[in-house]
C-alpha positions as CSV (number, residue, x, y, z in Angstrom):
1,M,3.0,-35.1,4.7
2,F,5.3,-32.4,2.5
3,D,6.2,-33.9,-0.2
4,F,4.9,-31.3,-2.7
5,I,7.2,-29.2,-1.3
6,S,9.9,-30.9,-3.1
7,D,8.2,-30.0,-6.3
8,Y,8.4,-26.7,-5.7
9,D,12.2,-26.0,-4.6
10,D,13.0,-23.4,-1.9
11,P,13.9,-20.9,-4.2
12,T,10.8,-20.7,-6.1
13,L,8.6,-20.6,-2.4
14,L,11.0,-18.2,-1.3
15,G,11.4,-16.6,-4.4
16,A,7.7,-16.3,-4.4
17,F,7.2,-14.3,-1.3
18,W,10.0,-12.4,-1.8
19,V,8.1,-11.1,-4.9
20,T,5.1,-10.3,-2.1
21,V,7.7,-8.3,-0.1
22,Q,9.3,-6.5,-2.4
23,L,5.5,-5.3,-3.8
24,T,4.7,-4.4,-0.2
25,V,7.6,-2.4,0.2
26,L,7.6,-0.5,-3.0
27,S,3.9,0.0,-3.0
28,G,4.0,1.0,0.6
29,I,6.7,3.6,0.2
30,G,4.8,5.0,-2.8
31,S,1.2,4.8,-1.0
32,L,3.0,6.6,2.1
33,V,3.9,9.4,-0.8
34,W,1.2,9.7,-2.8
35,G,-1.2,9.5,0.0
36,T,0.4,12.2,2.0
37,L,0.1,14.6,-1.0
38,L,-3.7,14.0,-1.3
39,A,-3.8,14.5,2.5
40,A,-2.3,17.8,1.6
41,M,-4.8,18.7,-0.8
42,R,-7.6,17.7,1.2
43,V,-6.3,20.6,3.7
44,S,-5.2,23.0,1.2
45,P,-6.5,26.3,1.1
46,V,-6.9,26.0,-2.9
47,P,-10.2,24.6,-3.6
48,L,-9.6,23.4,-6.8
49,M,-6.6,20.6,-5.1
50,R,-9.4,20.2,-2.1
51,W,-11.9,19.0,-4.8
52,F,-9.4,17.0,-6.7
53,G,-8.3,15.2,-3.4
54,T,-11.7,14.4,-2.2
55,A,-12.9,13.5,-5.6
56,Y,-9.9,11.1,-6.1
57,V,-10.5,9.6,-2.2
58,N,-14.0,8.9,-2.6
59,I,-13.9,7.2,-6.0
60,V,-10.7,5.1,-5.4
61,R,-11.7,3.6,-2.2
62,N,-15.2,2.3,-3.9
63,I,-13.8,0.9,-6.5
64,P,-12.6,-3.0,-6.4
65,L,-8.9,-3.6,-6.1
66,T,-9.2,-6.1,-8.6
67,V,-10.6,-3.9,-11.3
68,I,-7.8,-1.4,-10.6
69,I,-4.9,-3.8,-11.2
70,V,-6.4,-5.6,-14.2
71,F,-7.4,-1.8,-15.3
72,T,-3.5,-1.1,-15.3
73,S,-2.9,-3.9,-17.7
74,L,-5.7,-4.0,-20.0
75,G,-6.1,-0.6,-19.9
76,L,-2.6,1.1,-19.6
77,A,-0.4,-1.2,-20.9
78,D,-2.8,-3.0,-24.0
79,I,-4.7,0.5,-24.9
80,F,-2.6,3.7,-24.6
81,G,0.9,1.4,-24.6
82,V,1.8,2.2,-21.1
83,T,4.8,-0.3,-20.5
84,M,6.9,1.6,-17.4
85,G,10.1,1.1,-19.1
86,A,10.1,-2.3,-19.7
87,R,8.5,-2.7,-23.4
88,D,10.0,-6.1,-24.2
89,D,10.2,-7.8,-20.6
90,F,6.5,-8.6,-19.7
91,E,7.2,-9.9,-16.3
92,L,8.6,-6.8,-15.0
93,Q,6.3,-4.9,-16.8
94,G,3.4,-6.6,-14.9
95,F,5.2,-6.2,-11.6
96,R,5.7,-2.7,-12.4
97,L,2.2,-2.0,-13.2
98,A,0.7,-3.9,-10.3
99,V,2.6,-1.9,-7.8
100,L,1.4,1.5,-9.7
101,G,-2.2,0.1,-9.1
102,L,-1.7,-0.7,-5.7
103,I,-0.2,2.9,-4.8
104,A,-2.9,3.7,-6.5
105,Y,-5.4,2.1,-4.4
106,T,-3.6,2.3,-1.1
107,A,-2.8,6.3,-1.4
108,A,-6.3,6.8,-0.6
109,F,-6.4,4.8,2.7
110,V,-3.0,6.3,3.6
111,C,-4.6,9.7,3.1
112,E,-7.8,9.1,5.1
113,A,-5.4,8.0,8.0
114,L,-3.3,10.9,7.7
115,R,-5.9,13.2,7.3
116,S,-7.5,11.7,10.7
117,G,-4.3,12.9,12.5
118,I,-4.2,16.2,11.0
119,N,-7.8,16.5,12.3
120,T,-5.8,15.8,15.8
121,V,-3.3,18.8,15.6
122,P,-4.4,22.1,17.8
123,V,-6.0,24.8,15.6
124,G,-3.8,27.0,17.6
125,Q,-0.8,25.6,16.3
126,A,-0.9,26.3,13.0
127,E,-3.0,29.9,13.3
128,A,0.5,30.7,15.7
129,A,2.5,29.6,13.4
130,R,0.9,31.6,10.5
131,A,0.8,34.6,12.5
132,I,4.8,34.3,12.5
133,G,4.3,34.6,8.9
134,L,4.9,30.9,7.7
135,N,3.0,29.8,4.4
136,F,0.7,26.7,4.1
137,T,3.5,24.6,2.8
138,Q,5.4,25.4,5.8
139,V,2.8,25.2,8.7
140,L,1.9,21.5,7.2
141,T,5.5,20.2,6.6
142,L,7.4,21.6,9.8
143,I,4.0,21.9,12.3
144,V,1.3,19.6,11.0
145,L,2.3,16.5,9.4
146,P,5.3,15.5,12.3
147,Q,2.7,15.6,14.5
148,A,0.2,13.9,12.0
149,F,2.4,11.0,11.3
150,R,2.8,10.3,15.0
151,A,-1.0,10.2,15.6
152,V,-1.7,7.8,13.1
153,I,1.3,5.1,13.5
154,G,-1.3,2.6,14.4
155,P,-3.6,3.3,11.3
156,L,-1.0,3.3,9.1
157,A,0.3,-0.1,10.1
158,N,-3.0,-2.1,9.6
159,V,-2.9,0.0,6.1
160,L,0.5,-1.5,5.7
161,I,-0.8,-4.9,6.6
162,A,-3.7,-4.7,4.6
163,L,-1.2,-3.8,1.7
164,T,0.8,-6.7,2.0
165,K,-2.7,-9.1,1.6
166,N,-3.8,-6.8,-1.2
167,T,-0.8,-8.0,-3.1
168,T,-2.2,-11.6,-3.8
169,V,-4.3,-9.7,-6.1
170,A,-1.1,-9.3,-8.3
171,A,-1.7,-12.9,-9.4
172,A,-4.7,-11.8,-11.9
173,I,-2.5,-9.7,-14.3
174,G,0.2,-13.2,-13.8
175,V,2.9,-11.6,-11.2
176,A,5.1,-14.4,-9.8
177,E,4.0,-13.7,-6.0
178,A,2.7,-16.1,-3.5
179,A,-0.6,-16.5,-4.9
180,L,0.0,-16.8,-7.8
181,L,2.4,-19.8,-7.1
182,M,-0.1,-21.2,-4.6
183,K,-2.7,-21.5,-7.2
184,E,-0.3,-23.3,-9.5
185,M,0.7,-26.0,-6.3
186,I,-3.0,-26.7,-5.8
187,E,-4.0,-27.2,-9.3
188,N,-1.4,-29.9,-9.8
189,E,-1.5,-31.4,-6.0
190,A,-4.1,-32.4,-4.4
191,Q,-3.1,-31.3,-1.1
192,T,-5.4,-28.3,-0.8
193,L,-5.6,-27.5,3.0
194,L,-2.0,-28.4,3.5
195,I,-1.1,-26.0,0.5
196,G,-3.4,-23.5,2.2
197,A,-2.1,-23.6,5.6
198,V,1.5,-23.2,4.5
199,F,1.2,-19.8,2.8
200,A,-1.2,-18.7,5.1
201,L,1.5,-19.5,7.8
202,G,3.8,-17.3,5.3
203,F,1.8,-14.2,5.0
204,V,1.2,-15.0,9.0
205,V,5.0,-14.3,9.0
206,L,5.3,-11.5,7.0
207,T,2.2,-9.2,8.9
208,L,2.7,-10.1,12.3
209,P,6.0,-8.8,13.3
210,T,4.7,-5.7,11.1
211,G,1.7,-5.1,13.1
212,L,4.0,-5.8,16.5
213,I,6.5,-3.9,15.9
214,L,4.5,-0.3,14.5
215,G,1.9,-0.8,17.4
216,W,5.2,-0.8,19.7
217,L,6.1,2.7,18.0
218,S,2.9,4.0,17.8
219,K,2.8,3.9,21.9
220,R,6.4,4.9,22.0
221,L,5.7,7.8,19.4
222,A,2.1,8.9,20.8
223,V,1.8,12.7,21.1
224,K,0.9,13.4,25.0
225,R,-1.8,15.9,24.8
């Protein structure tokens, strides 16, 4: 029943999912950093920063991820010559460009999740912090963001799960992750449903523990009002 797996040894299957995990982790970290900066811009007292943050989120969220990923390859690499430090290694270049595209896209959703968390922090706390002489950056980093992060662990978990599934779009530019291997296996084998079930199970194994752990963490660290 599983004879088709013998043509794709475990290192290949595990390697493909390992690339998926790497895409998720690196893109997740980058999205958290960039999304946090965008959220800070959206609540900034500087009009230009608020405008940029708002425009970025509204534009990027309404562009299909496939378009963004393909643009990073055809646009940044082929037209503008952005190689991400991997000029002669096309596999590494494609991987890094995929991470860049995933960060650019996912950060918009991280930003909105964080902004909703910022809105849960009582305004009086920020006003009290300003009254004792703290500037905007200090109020944001010391008072607001720590509470906002605790309030949005659940929504951020959903963003991370969506990111894990969105890594399959990287196959569009030839990144050797799980979806690309599944496509190759389906093209070479007749057991489409079985192959699909195996890879679906693989993604369940990746995403289910994430949801359970972060869901528990969200309840444990929830801010009591």
